[in-house]
DOGU-158293 format. One record per residue: residue in three letters; x, y, z of N, C-alpha, C in turn. Coordinates in steps of 0.2 Angstrom, whole numbers, padded with zeros to 4 digits, always signed. Example, Ala and Ser with C-alpha at 12.3 -4.5 7.8 and 13.67 -1.06 7.14 Angstrom:
2
ALA+0066-0028+0039+0062-0022+0039+0066-0016+0039;SER+0064-0011+0035+0068-0005+0036+0064+0000+0039;
//
This chain:
413
UNK+1084+0919-0158+1081+0917-0151+1081+0909-0151;UNK+1081+0906-0145+1080+0899-0144+1073+0897-0146;UNK+1072+0890-0147+1066+0888-0148+1063+0890-0155;UNK+1066+0890-0160+1064+0892-0166+1058+0888-0169;UNK+1054+0891-0173+1048+0887-0176+1049+0886-0183;UNK+1055+0884-0185+1056+0883-0192+1052+0877-0195;UNK+1051+0872-0190+1048+0866-0192+1041+0867-0194;UNK+1037+0872-0190+1030+0873-0192+1030+0878-0198;UNK+1035+0881-0200+1035+0885-0206+1039+0883-0212;UNK+1039+0876-0212+1043+0873-0217+1041+0875-0224;UNK+1035+0876-0226+1033+0878-0232+1035+0885-0234;UNK+1034+0890-0229+1037+0896-0230+1044+0896-0231;UNK+1048+0892-0227+1055+0892-0228+1057+0890-0235;UNK+1054+0885-0238+1055+0882-0244+1054+0888-0249;UNK+1049+0892-0249+1048+0897-0253+1054+0902-0253;UNK+1056+0904-0247+1062+0908-0246+1068+0905-0249;UNK+1069+0899-0248+1075+0896-0251+1075+0897-0259;UNK+1069+0895-0262+1068+0896-0269+1069+0903-0272;UNK+1068+0908-0267+1069+0915-0269+1075+0918-0265;UNK+1080+0915-0265+1086+0917-0261+1088+0924-0263;UNK+1089+0929-0258+1089+0936-0260+1096+0937-0262;UNK+1097+0943-0265+1103+0946-0268+1108+0947-0262;UNK+1106+0948-0256+1110+0949-0251+1115+0943-0250;UNK+1114+0937-0252+1119+0932-0251+1122+0929-0258;UNK+1119+0931-0264+1121+0928-0270+1129+0929-0271;UNK+1131+0935-0269+1138+0937-0270+1143+0935-0265;UNK+1140+0931-0260+1144+0929-0254+1145+0922-0254;UNK+1152+0919-0254+1153+0912-0254+1156+0911-0247;UNK+1153+0906-0243+1156+0904-0236+1163+0902-0237;UNK+1167+0904-0232+1173+0901-0231+1173+0894-0228;UNK+1178+0890-0229+1179+0883-0226+1178+0883-0218;UNK+1181+0888-0215+1180+0889-0208+1173+0891-0206;UNK+1169+0894-0210+1162+0895-0209+1158+0889-0208;UNK+1159+0884-0211+1156+0877-0211+1156+0875-0203;UNK+1162+0875-0201+1163+0872-0194+1159+0877-0189;UNK+1160+0883-0190+1156+0888-0186+1149+0887-0186;UNK+1146+0886-0192+1139+0885-0193+1137+0878-0190;UNK+1141+0873-0190+1139+0867-0186+1138+0868-0179;UNK+1143+0872-0176+1142+0874-0169+1136+0878-0167;UNK+1135+0883-0172+1129+0887-0171+1122+0883-0171;UNK+1122+0878-0176+1116+0873-0176+1115+0869-0170;UNK+1121+0867-0167+1120+0863-0161+1118+0868-0155;UNK+1121+0874-0155+1119+0878-0149+1111+0880-0150;UNK+1109+0882-0156+1102+0884-0156+1097+0879-0159;UNK+1099+0873-0159+1094+0868-0161+1092+0868-0168;UNK+1096+0869-0173+1094+0869-0180+1095+0862-0182;UNK+1091+0860-0187+1092+0853-0189+1092+0853-0197;UNK+1096+0857-0200+1097+0857-0207+1101+0852-0210;UNK+1099+0849-0215+1103+0843-0218+1108+0845-0224;UNK+1114+0843-0223+1119+0845-0228+1117+0843-0235;UNK+1118+0847-0240+1117+0845-0247+1110+0847-0249;UNK+1106+0850-0244+1099+0853-0246+1100+0860-0248;UNK+1095+0862-0251+1095+0870-0253+1094+0874-0246;UNK+1090+0871-0242+1089+0874-0235+1095+0875-0232;UNK+1099+0870-0231+1106+0871-0228+1110+0876-0231;UNK+1111+0875-0238+1115+0880-0241+1113+0887-0240;UNK+1107+0888-0240+1104+0895-0240+1105+0898-0233;UNK+1104+0894-0227+1105+0896-0221+1113+0897-0219;UNK+1117+0892-0222+1124+0893-0221+1127+0900-0224;UNK+1124+0901-0230+1126+0908-0234+1124+0914-0229;UNK+1118+0914-0227+1116+0919-0222+1120+0920-0216;UNK+1121+0914-0213+1126+0914-0207+1133+0917-0209;UNK+1135+0914-0214+1142+0916-0216+1142+0924-0218;UNK+1137+0927-0221+1137+0934-0222+1137+0938-0216;UNK+1133+0936-0211+1132+0939-0204+1139+0938-0200;UNK+1142+0932-0201+1149+0931-0198+1154+0936-0201;UNK+1154+0937-0207+1158+0942-0210+1157+0949-0208;UNK+1150+0951-0208+1149+0958-0206+1150+0959-0198;UNK+1150+0954-0194+1151+0955-0187+1159+0956-0186;UNK+1163+0952-0190+1170+0953-0190+1172+0960-0192;UNK+1168+0963-0197+1170+0970-0199+1168+0975-0194;UNK+1162+0974-0190+1161+0978-0185+1166+0978-0179;UNK+1168+0972-0178+1172+0971-0172+1180+0973-0173;UNK+1181+0974-0180+1188+0977-0182+1188+0984-0181;UNK+1183+0988-0179+1183+0995-0178+1186+0997-0172;UNK+1192+1000-0171+1195+1002-0165+1191+1006-0160;UNK+1186+1010-0163+1183+1015-0159+1175+1012-0158;UNK+1174+1006-0159+1167+1004-0158+1165+1004-0151;UNK+1158+1005-0150+1155+1005-0144+1151+0999-0142;UNK+1150+0995-0148+1147+0988-0147+1150+0983-0151;UNK+1149+0977-0148+1152+0971-0151+1146+0967-0155;UNK+1148+0965-0161+1143+0961-0165+1145+0953-0164;UNK+1140+0949-0165+1141+0942-0164+1136+0938-0168;UNK+1137+0932-0169+1132+0927-0173+1127+0924-0168;UNK+1123+0928-0165+1118+0926-0161+1112+0922-0164;UNK+1107+0921-0160+1101+0916-0162+1098+0918-0169;UNK+1099+0924-0171+1096+0926-0177+1100+0926-0183;UNK+1106+0923-0183+1111+0924-0188+1109+0921-0195;UNK+1105+0916-0194+1103+0912-0201+1096+0914-0203;UNK+1093+0920-0200+1087+0922-0203+1087+0926-0209;UNK+1082+0925-0213+1082+0929-0220+1080+0936-0218;UNK+1080+0941-0223+1078+0948-0222+1070+0947-0220;UNK+1066+0943-0224+1059+0943-0223+1057+0940-0216;UNK+1061+0935-0214+1060+0933-0207+1061+0938-0202;UNK+1067+0942-0203+1068+0947-0198+1063+0952-0198;UNK+1060+0954-0203+1055+0959-0204+1048+0956-0200;UNK+1047+0950-0201+1041+0946-0198+1042+0946-0190;UNK+1049+0945-0188+1050+0945-0181+1049+0951-0178;UNK+1051+0957-0181+1050+0963-0178+1042+0965-0178;UNK+1039+0964-0183+1032+0963-0183+1028+0969-0181;UNK+1031+0974-0178+1027+0980-0176+1029+0986-0180;UNK+1024+0990-0182+1026+0995-0187+1024+1002-0184;UNK+1024+1003-0178+1023+1010-0176+1016+1013-0176;UNK+1015+1018-0173+1008+1021-0173+1007+1027-0178;UNK+1013+1030-0180+1013+1035-0184+1008+1040-0183;UNK+1008+1043-0177+1003+1048-0175+1001+1053-0180;UNK+0995+1054-0182+0993+1060-0186+0991+1066-0182;UNK+0992+1065-0175+0990+1070-0170+0982+1072-0171;UNK+0978+1067-0173+0971+1068-0173+0968+1064-0167;UNK+0962+1066-0164+0960+1062-0159+0952+1062-0158;UNK+0950+1057-0155+0942+1057-0154+0941+1051-0149;UNK+0936+1052-0145+0934+1046-0141+0938+1045-0135;UNK+0934+1043-0129+0938+1041-0123+0939+1048-0119;UNK+0940+1047-0113+0941+1053-0108+0949+1055-0109;UNK+0950+1060-0113+0957+1062-0114+0959+1068-0110;UNK+0965+1067-0108+0968+1073-0104+0975+1075-0107;UNK+0977+1081-0107+0983+1083-0110+0989+1081-0106;UNK+0994+1080-0109+1000+1078-0106+1002+1083-0101;UNK+1005+1081-0095+1005+1085-0089+1001+1082-0083;UNK+0996+1078-0085+0992+1075-0080+0997+1069-0077;UNK+1001+1066-0080+1006+1061-0078+1010+1065-0073;UNK+1013+1071-0074+1017+1074-0070+1014+1077-0064;UNK+1007+1077-0064+1003+1081-0058+1004+1077-0052;UNK+1006+1071-0052+1007+1067-0046+1012+1070-0041;UNK+1017+1074-0044+1022+1077-0040+1021+1084-0038;UNK+1015+1087-0040+1014+1094-0039+1012+1097-0046;UNK+1014+1103-0047+1012+1106-0053+1017+1104-0058;UNK+1015+1105-0065+1019+1102-0070+1026+1106-0070;UNK+1026+1112-0068+1032+1116-0068+1037+1114-0063;UNK+1034+1112-0057+1038+1110-0051+1041+1103-0053;UNK+1037+1099-0056+1039+1092-0057+1044+1092-0062;UNK+1044+1097-0067+1049+1097-0072+1056+1099-0070;UNK+1055+1103-0064+1062+1106-0061+1065+1101-0056;UNK+1061+1096-0054+1064+1091-0050+1070+1087-0053;UNK+1075+1087-0050+1081+1084-0053+1080+1076-0054;UNK+1082+1073-0059+1082+1066-0061+1089+1064-0059;UNK+1090+1057-0057+1097+1055-0056+1100+1054-0062;UNK+1107+1054-0062+1111+1053-0068+1110+1046-0071;UNK+1109+1041-0066+1108+1034-0068+1102+1031-0064;UNK+1098+1027-0068+1093+1024-0064+1091+1017-0067;UNK+1093+1012-0063+1092+1005-0065+1088+1001-0060;UNK+1084+1004-0056+1081+1000-0051+1076+0995-0053;UNK+1073+0996-0059+1068+0992-0061+1071+0985-0064;UNK+1077+0985-0065+1080+0979-0067+1080+0973-0062;UNK+1078+0975-0056+1078+0970-0050+1071+0967-0050;UNK+1066+0970-0054+1059+0967-0053+1059+0960-0055;UNK+1055+0956-0052+1055+0949-0054+1051+0948-0060;UNK+1047+0952-0062+1043+0952-0068+1048+0953-0074;UNK+1054+0956-0073+1058+0957-0079+1064+0953-0078;UNK+1064+0948-0074+1070+0943-0073+1071+0939-0079;UNK+1066+0937-0083+1067+0933-0089+1064+0937-0095;UNK+1068+0937-0100+1066+0940-0106+1061+0935-0110;UNK+1055+0938-0112+1051+0934-0116+1053+0933-0123;UNK+1051+0927-0126+1053+0925-0133+1047+0925-0137;UNK+1046+0930-0142+1040+0930-0146+1039+0924-0151;UNK+1045+0921-0152+1045+0916-0158+1044+0919-0164;UNK+1041+0916-0169+1041+0919-0176+1034+0922-0177;UNK+1031+0924-0172+1025+0928-0172+1027+0936-0171;UNK+1024+0940-0175+1026+0947-0175+1022+0950-0169;UNK+1023+0948-0163+1019+0950-0157+1023+0954-0153;UNK+1028+0957-0155+1032+0962-0150+1028+0967-0147;UNK+1023+0970-0151+1019+0975-0148+1015+0972-0142;UNK+1013+0966-0142+1009+0963-0137+1013+0961-0131;UNK+1019+0959-0132+1024+0957-0127+1027+0963-0124;UNK+1028+0969-0127+1030+0975-0124+1025+0978-0120;UNK+1019+0977-0122+1013+0980-0118+1012+0976-0112;UNK+1012+0969-0112+1012+0965-0107+1017+0966-0102;UNK+1023+0967-0104+1029+0968-0100+1029+0974-0096;UNK+1026+0979-0099+1026+0985-0094+1020+0985-0090;UNK+1014+0981-0092+1009+0980-0087+1011+0976-0081;UNK+1014+0971-0083+1017+0966-0077+1021+0970-0072;UNK+1026+0974-0075+1031+0978-0071+1027+0983-0067;UNK+1022+0987-0070+1019+0992-0066+1014+0988-0060;UNK+1012+0983-0062+1007+0979-0057+1012+0977-0051;UNK+1018+0975-0053+1022+0973-0047+1025+0979-0043;UNK+1026+0984-0046+1028+0990-0043+1023+0993-0038;UNK+1017+0993-0041+1011+0996-0037+1007+0990-0033;UNK+1010+0984-0032+1008+0979-0028+1001+0977-0030;UNK+0999+0976-0036+0993+0975-0038+0991+0967-0037;UNK+0985+0966-0036+0983+0959-0035+0984+0955-0041;UNK+0984+0958-0047+0985+0954-0053+0992+0956-0055;UNK+0996+0950-0056+1003+0952-0057+1005+0950-0064;UNK+1001+0947-0068+1003+0946-0075+0997+0947-0080;UNK+0998+0949-0086+0993+0951-0091+0994+0946-0097;UNK+0990+0943-0100+0990+0938-0105+0993+0941-0111;UNK+0999+0939-0114+1001+0941-0120+0996+0938-0126;UNK+0994+0932-0125+0990+0929-0130+0983+0932-0131;UNK+0981+0934-0125+0974+0938-0125+0975+0944-0130;UNK+0980+0947-0129+0981+0953-0133+0982+0952-0140;UNK+0986+0946-0142+0987+0944-0149+0981+0942-0152;UNK+0977+0938-0148+0971+0935-0151+0965+0940-0151;UNK+0964+0945-0146+0958+0948-0145+0958+0956-0147;UNK+0964+0959-0147+0964+0966-0148+0962+0968-0155;UNK+0956+0972-0156+0954+0974-0163+0958+0979-0166;UNK+0959+0978-0173+0963+0983-0176+0960+0984-0183;UNK+0954+0986-0184+0951+0987-0191+0955+0992-0195;UNK+0958+0997-0192+0961+1002-0196+0969+1000-0198;UNK+0971+0994-0196+0977+0992-0198+0983+0996-0195;UNK+0982+0998-0188+0987+1002-0185+0993+0997-0183;UNK+0999+0998-0186+1005+0994-0185+1004+0988-0188;UNK+1000+0986-0193+0999+0980-0196+0992+0978-0196;UNK+0991+0972-0198+0984+0969-0198+0981+0966-0192;UNK+0985+0966-0187+0983+0963-0180+0987+0956-0179;UNK+0987+0954-0173+0989+0948-0171+0997+0948-0172;UNK+0999+0942-0175+1006+0941-0177+1008+0945-0183;UNK+1003+0948-0186+1005+0953-0192+1006+0960-0190;UNK+1006+0961-0183+1008+0968-0180+1002+0972-0178;UNK+1003+0976-0173+0999+0981-0170+1003+0986-0166;UNK+1000+0989-0161+1003+0994-0158+1002+0993-0150;UNK+1007+0996-0146+1007+0996-0139+1001+1000-0137;UNK+0999+1005-0140+0993+1009-0138+0987+1005-0139;UNK+0986+1002-0144+0980+0997-0145+0980+0992-0139;UNK+0985+0989-0137+0986+0984-0132+0984+0988-0125;UNK+0987+0993-0124+0985+0997-0117+0978+0999-0117;UNK+0975+1001-0123+0968+1003-0123+0964+0997-0122;UNK+0965+0992-0124+0962+0986-0123+0962+0984-0116;UNK+0968+0984-0113+0969+0982-0106+0965+0987-0101;UNK+0964+0993-0103+0960+0998-0099+0953+0997-0100;UNK+0950+0993-0105+0943+0992-0106+0941+0985-0105;UNK+0946+0981-0103+0944+0973-0103+0947+0971-0096;UNK+0944+0966-0093+0947+0963-0087+0951+0957-0090;UNK+0957+0959-0090+0962+0954-0094+0963+0948-0089;UNK+0965+0942-0093+0967+0936-0089+0974+0936-0088;UNK+0977+0931-0084+0984+0931-0083+0987+0926-0088;UNK+0994+0926-0089+0997+0921-0093+0995+0914-0092;UNK+0994+0912-0085+0993+0905-0083+0986+0904-0086;UNK+0981+0908-0086+0974+0907-0088+0974+0907-0095;UNK+0978+0911-0099+0978+0911-0106+0985+0911-0109;UNK+0988+0906-0109+0995+0905-0111+0997+0907-0118;UNK+1003+0909-0119+1006+0911-0125+1007+0905-0130;UNK+1004+0906-0136+1005+0901-0141+1010+0902-0146;UNK+1012+0908-0147+1017+0910-0153+1013+0910-0159;UNK+1007+0911-0159+1003+0912-0165+0997+0916-0164;UNK+0993+0917-0169+0987+0921-0169+0982+0919-0164;UNK+0980+0912-0164+0975+0909-0160+0968+0912-0162;UNK+0964+0910-0158+0957+0913-0158+0955+0916-0152;UNK+0952+0921-0152+0950+0925-0146+0944+0921-0142;UNK+0946+0918-0137+0941+0914-0133+0938+0917-0127;UNK+0939+0923-0127+0937+0927-0121+0930+0931-0123;UNK+0925+0929-0119+0918+0933-0120+0919+0939-0116;UNK+0921+0945-0120+0922+0951-0116+0918+0956-0120;UNK+0913+0959-0116+0909+0964-0118+0913+0970-0120;UNK+0918+0971-0116+0922+0977-0117+0926+0977-0124;UNK+0928+0971-0125+0931+0970-0132+0926+0971-0138;UNK+0920+0968-0137+0915+0969-0142+0914+0977-0143;UNK+0913+0980-0137+0912+0988-0138+0917+0991-0141;UNK+0924+0989-0139+0929+0992-0143+0929+0991-0150;UNK+0927+0985-0152+0927+0983-0159+0922+0988-0163;UNK+0916+0989-0160+0911+0993-0163+0914+1001-0164;UNK+0917+1003-0159+0919+1010-0159+0926+1011-0161;UNK+0930+1006-0163+0937+1006-0164+0939+1011-0169;UNK+0935+1013-0174+0938+1018-0179+0939+1025-0175;UNK+0934+1026-0170+0935+1033-0166+0941+1032-0161;UNK+0941+1026-0158+0946+1025-0153+0953+1026-0155;UNK+0954+1022-0161+0961+1022-0164+0963+1029-0166;UNK+0959+1033-0168+0961+1040-0170+0963+1043-0163;UNK+0960+1042-0158+0961+1045-0152+0968+1043-0149;UNK+0969+1036-0149+0975+1034-0146+0982+1036-0149;UNK+0982+1038-0155+0988+1041-0158+0990+1048-0155;UNK+0985+1051-0151+0986+1058-0149+0991+1057-0142;UNK+0995+1062-0142+0999+1063-0135+0994+1065-0130;UNK+0994+1062-0124+0990+1063-0119+0988+1057-0115;UNK+0984+1058-0109+0982+1053-0105+0975+1050-0106;UNK+0974+1044-0105+0967+1040-0106+0966+1038-0099;UNK+0960+1039-0096+0958+1037-0090+0951+1034-0090;UNK+0951+1029-0085+0944+1025-0084+0944+1024-0077;UNK+0938+1020-0075+0938+1018-0068+0943+1013-0066;UNK+0945+1013-0060+0950+1009-0057+0948+1001-0058;UNK+0952+0997-0062+0951+0990-0063+0953+0986-0057;UNK+0951+0980-0056+0954+0976-0051+0961+0975-0051;UNK+0964+0975-0057+0971+0975-0058+0975+0980-0056;UNK+0972+0986-0054+0975+0992-0052+0976+0997-0057;UNK+0975+0995-0063+0976+1000-0069+0970+1005-0069;UNK+0971+1011-0070+0966+1016-0071+0967+1020-0077;UNK+0973+1019-0081+0974+1023-0087+0980+1022-0090;UNK+0982+1025-0096+0988+1025-0099+0990+1031-0102;UNK+0996+1033-0104+0997+1039-0107+1002+1038-0113;UNK+1001+1042-0118+1006+1043-0124+1010+1049-0122;UNK+1016+1048-0121+1021+1054-0119+1022+1058-0125;UNK+1025+1065-0124+1026+1069-0130+1032+1066-0135;UNK+1030+1067-0141+1035+1064-0146+1042+1067-0146;UNK+1047+1063-0147+1054+1065-0148+1056+1069-0142;UNK+1054+1068-0136+1056+1072-0130+1059+1067-0125;UNK+1065+1068-0123+1068+1063-0118+1066+1064-0111;UNK+1065+1070-0109+1063+1072-0102+1057+1069-0099;UNK+1051+1069-0103+1045+1066-0101+1046+1058-0100;UNK+1050+1055-0105+1051+1048-0104+1056+1046-0098;UNK+1061+1050-0097+1065+1049-0091+1061+1049-0085;UNK+1057+1055-0084+1053+1056-0078+1048+1050-0077;UNK+1044+1048-0083+1040+1042-0082+1043+1036-0080;UNK+1049+1035-0083+1053+1029-0081+1055+1029-0073;UNK+1057+1035-0071+1059+1036-0064+1054+1036-0059;UNK+1048+1039-0061+1043+1040-0056+1037+1035-0056;UNK+1037+1032-0062+1031+1027-0063+1034+1020-0064;UNK+1038+1019-0069+1040+1012-0070+1042+1011-0078;UNK+1043+1005-0080+1046+1004-0087+1041+1007-0092;UNK+1044+1009-0098+1040+1013-0103+1040+1009-0109;UNK+1035+1008-0113+1034+1005-0119+1037+1010-0125;UNK+1042+1008-0129+1045+1012-0134+1045+1009-0141;UNK+1045+1013-0146+1046+1011-0153+1053+1012-0155;UNK+1055+1007-0159+1062+1008-0162+1063+1005-0169;UNK+1068+1007-0172+1070+1004-0178+1075+0999-0177;UNK+1073+0992-0177+1078+0987-0175+1081+0983-0181;UNK+1081+0986-0187+1084+0983-0193+1091+0981-0192;UNK+1095+0984-0188+1102+0982-0187+1103+0978-0181;UNK+1098+0976-0177+1099+0973-0171+1101+0966-0171;UNK+1100+0962-0176+1101+0955-0176+1108+0953-0174;UNK+1113+0957-0175+1120+0955-0174+1122+0958-0167;UNK+1118+0961-0164+1121+0964-0157+1122+0959-0152;UNK+1128+0960-0149+1130+0955-0144+1130+0959-0137;UNK+1134+0964-0137+1135+0968-0131+1138+0975-0132;UNK+1137+0979-0127+1140+0986-0128+1134+0991-0129;UNK+1136+0997-0131+1131+1002-0133+1130+1003-0140;UNK+1124+1001-0142+1123+1001-0150+1122+1008-0152;UNK+1125+1010-0158+1125+1016-0161+1124+1016-0168;UNK+1122+1011-0171+1122+1010-0178+1116+1011-0182;UNK+1111+1015-0179+1105+1016-0183+1106+1023-0187;UNK+1103+1023-0193+1103+1029-0197+1098+1034-0193;UNK+1099+1041-0195+1094+1046-0192+1087+1045-0195;UNK+1087+1043-0202+1081+1042-0205+1078+1035-0204;UNK+1077+1034-0198+1075+1027-0195+1068+1025-0197;UNK+1067+1019-0199+1060+1016-0200+1058+1012-0194;UNK+1053+1015-0191+1051+1012-0184+1047+1005-0186;UNK+1050+1000-0183+1047+0994-0185+1046+0988-0179;UNK+1048+0991-0173+1048+0986-0167+1046+0989-0161;UNK+1043+0985-0156+1041+0988-0150+1045+0984-0144;UNK+1047+0988-0139+1051+0985-0134+1050+0989-0128;UNK+1054+0988-0122+1052+0991-0116+1058+0994-0113;UNK+1058+1000-0111+1063+1004-0108+1063+1003-0101;UNK+1069+1000-0098+1068+0998-0091+1074+1002-0087;UNK+1078+1006-0090+1083+1010-0086+1087+1014-0091;UNK+1091+1018-0087+1096+1022-0091+1103+1023-0087;UNK+1108+1024-0090+1114+1024-0086+1120+1027-0090;UNK+1126+1025-0088+1132+1027-0091+1137+1021-0090;UNK+1142+1020-0095+1147+1015-0095+1154+1017-0093;UNK+1157+1016-0088+1163+1019-0086+1169+1016-0091;UNK+1167+1010-0093+1172+1007-0098+1172+1010-0105;UNK+1167+1014-0106+1167+1017-0113+1167+1025-0112;UNK+1171+1027-0107+1172+1034-0106+1165+1037-0104;UNK+1162+1034-0099+1155+1036-0096+1150+1038-0102;UNK+1150+1034-0107+1145+1035-0112+1138+1033-0110;UNK+1133+1038-0111+1127+1037-0108+1123+1032-0113;UNK+1118+1028-0110+1114+1023-0113+1107+1023-0111;UNK+1102+1020-0115+1096+1018-0113+1096+1010-0112;UNK+1093+1008-0107+1093+1000-0106+1086+0998-0109;UNK+1086+0993-0114+1080+0991-0117+1079+0983-0116;UNK+1073+0981-0114+1072+0974-0114+1068+0972-0120;UNK+1071+0967-0124+1068+0965-0130+1064+0959-0129;UNK+1061+0956-0134+1057+0950-0134+1060+0945-0139;UNK+1066+0944-0139+1069+0939-0143+1073+0933-0139;UNK+1071+0933-0133+1074+0927-0129+1080+0930-0125;UNK+1082+0926-0120+1088+0928-0116+1095+0926-0120;UNK+1095+0922-0125+1101+0921-0129+1103+0926-0133;UNK+1099+0931-0134+1101+0937-0139+1103+0943-0135;UNK+1108+0946-0137+1111+0952-0134+1113+0951-0127;UNK+1113+0956-0123+1115+0956-0116+1109+0953-0111;UNK+1109+0946-0112+1104+0942-0108+1097+0945-0110;UNK+1096+0946-0117+1089+0948-0119+1088+0955-0119;UNK+1094+0959-0118+1093+0966-0117+1098+0970-0122;UNK+1097+0976-0123+1101+0980-0128+1102+0987-0124;UNK+1108+0990-0125+1109+0997-0123+1110+1001-0129;UNK+1106+1006-0129+1106+1011-0135+1109+1017-0133;UNK+1113+1020-0138+1116+1027-0136+1111+1032-0134;UNK+1113+1036-0129+1109+1041-0126+1112+1047-0127;UNK+1110+1052-0130+1113+1059-0131+1109+1064-0127;UNK+1113+1069-0125+1110+1075-0120+1105+1079-0124;UNK+1106+1080-0131+1102+1084-0135+1097+1080-0139;UNK+1090+1081-0137+1085+1078-0141+1086+1078-0148;UNK+1088+1084-0151+1089+1085-0158+1095+1082-0161;UNK+1099+1079-0157+1106+1077-0160+1106+1071-0165;UNK+1100+1067-0164+1100+1062-0169+1093+1061-0171;UNK+1090+1066-0176+1084+1066-0178+1084+1065-0186;UNK+1078+1062-0188+1078+1061-0195+1070+1060-0197;UNK+1069+1057-0203+1062+1056-0205+1061+1049-0207;UNK+1056+1046-0204+1053+1040-0206+1049+1041-0212;UNK+1051+1040-0218+1048+1041-0224+1044+1035-0227;UNK+1043+1030-0223+1039+1024-0225+1034+1022-0220;UNK+1030+1027-0218+1025+1025-0213+1019+1021-0217;UNK+1019+1022-0223+1013+1018-0227+1015+1011-0227;UNK+1022+1009-0227+1024+1002-0227+1026+0999-0221;UNK+1027+1003-0216+1029+1000-0209+1027+1004-0203;UNK+1023+1009-0204+1021+1012-0197+1015+1016-0198;UNK+1010+1015-0194+1004+1019-0194+0997+1016-0196;UNK+0992+1019-0195+0985+1017-0197+0984+1019-0204;UNK+0979+1016-0207+0976+1018-0213+0975+1025-0213;UNK+0977+1029-0218+0975+1036-0219+0980+1040-0214;UNK+0985+1037-0212+0990+1041-0208+0994+1046-0212;UNK+0999+1049-0208+1004+1054-0212+1008+1050-0217;UNK+1011+1054-0221+1016+1052-0226+1023+1051-0223;UNK+1024+1055-0218+1031+1054-0215+1030+1057-0208;UNK+1035+1055-0204+1035+1057-0197+1042+1058-0195;UNK+1043+1063-0190+1050+1065-0187+1051+1060-0182;UNK+1057+1057-0182+1059+1052-0177+1066+1054-0174;UNK+1067+1054-0167+1073+1056-0164+1075+1051-0159;UNK+1082+1052-0158+1085+1047-0153+1088+1041-0157;UNK+1093+1038-0154+1096+1032-0158+1090+1027-0159;UNK+1090+1025-0165+1085+1020-0168+1078+1023-0167;UNK+1077+1029-0166+1070+1032-0165+1067+1031-0159;UNK+1071+1030-0153+1069+1028-0147+1064+1033-0144;UNK+1065+1040-0146+1061+1045-0142+1054+1046-0146;UNK+1053+1043-0151+1047+1045-0155+1040+1043-0152;UNK+1039+1037-0150+1033+1034-0148+1034+1031-0142;UNK+1032+1034-0136+1033+1031-0130+1026+1031-0125;UNK+1025+1026-0122+1019+1025-0118+1020+1022-0111;UNK+1016+1024-0107+1016+1021-0100+1009+1020-0097;UNK+1008+1015-0093+1002+1014-0090+1001+1018-0083;UNK+0995+1019-0081+0994+1022-0075+0991+1017-0070;UNK+0995+1015-0065+0993+1011-0059+0993+1015-0053;UNK+0991+1012-0047+0991+1015-0041+0986+1021-0040;UNK+0988+1025-0035+0983+1031-0034+0981+1034-0040;UNK+0975+1035-0041+0972+1039-0047+0974+1046-0047;UNK+0976+1049-0052+0978+1056-0053+0972+1060-0054;UNK+0972+1066-0051+0967+1071-0052+0969+1076-0056;
//
């Protein structure tokens, strides 16, 4: 992404250089790689000095990614093209920090809050049965025209993707439903959302979940980005919010509840938000319907292979995906240049210079079970303290596993 924060993380970078990983020890940059790296540095504002350990380390990482991109692009049947984008010189640790979100790893236990079973969301179009039978279009990209989605946010080197994904869907739904409040502060979420059970990380730049962010937004009158601008760091919660304090006191109960599938409702806020919903796990139809009938959806993904994505339909995630990133689903369609291959359109938070103007298309299959596996590392990368040992994840990069949508507009009964 553009606008890197390497200068402010110099000490951390030096430690990384001192402990250069095995991933680059056996790779020697080609002479042509030096020229390509110089162009990369100019394009992305790097200022490494030749002859330093930092320069050699970053060059080796860049050269390794350049080689891997060439291998991907040599495949005659490929659906996507790799490139040396803004993350090509990141170390493995830095990429993990960038993703920063580790999923909710639902244990399907719940407590607290006014909870309604899934199907409440579908009630707006009549009965659940009739809503389920209503045909969905083969393609739907209407939300890409929203002004709130016109620019892709850049989280910097803070693991705040969970907060950016939540703010992105809140902003989009506020625009769709013509709310008086059109933006929700990312920094307020990063600095103020309580997370004592370490759901998705230890909070702030160390990771949390979209569910936590939406539950906070439902219980606090949030400020706008102009009122509380993004810092790219943890910051200090400067908001005197009684709702936030109340959430902190009862958070152990609330956080068990928010991992459950179902809808959470409250009184109508001035922002127009009156609830949010966690959709059924590993099911495409509820996610498609939520996207089409309500607006963009927050989704969890395994983004471990995304740094080299340039364009096309990404299909390189293993079935046993480790969920580690939060993004926004903004549409779905098919690509006539790729034999009408179906895709999910995802908006990321790594800036406009990554991917397709900050977005990625993921392979979409007709059968929900066609690409299912097990995330066997929730203790390391997904879930709250005391959560399950493993979770089933479906869809390319686990995109069907954990999906959430806010409720704006007319309150559902």
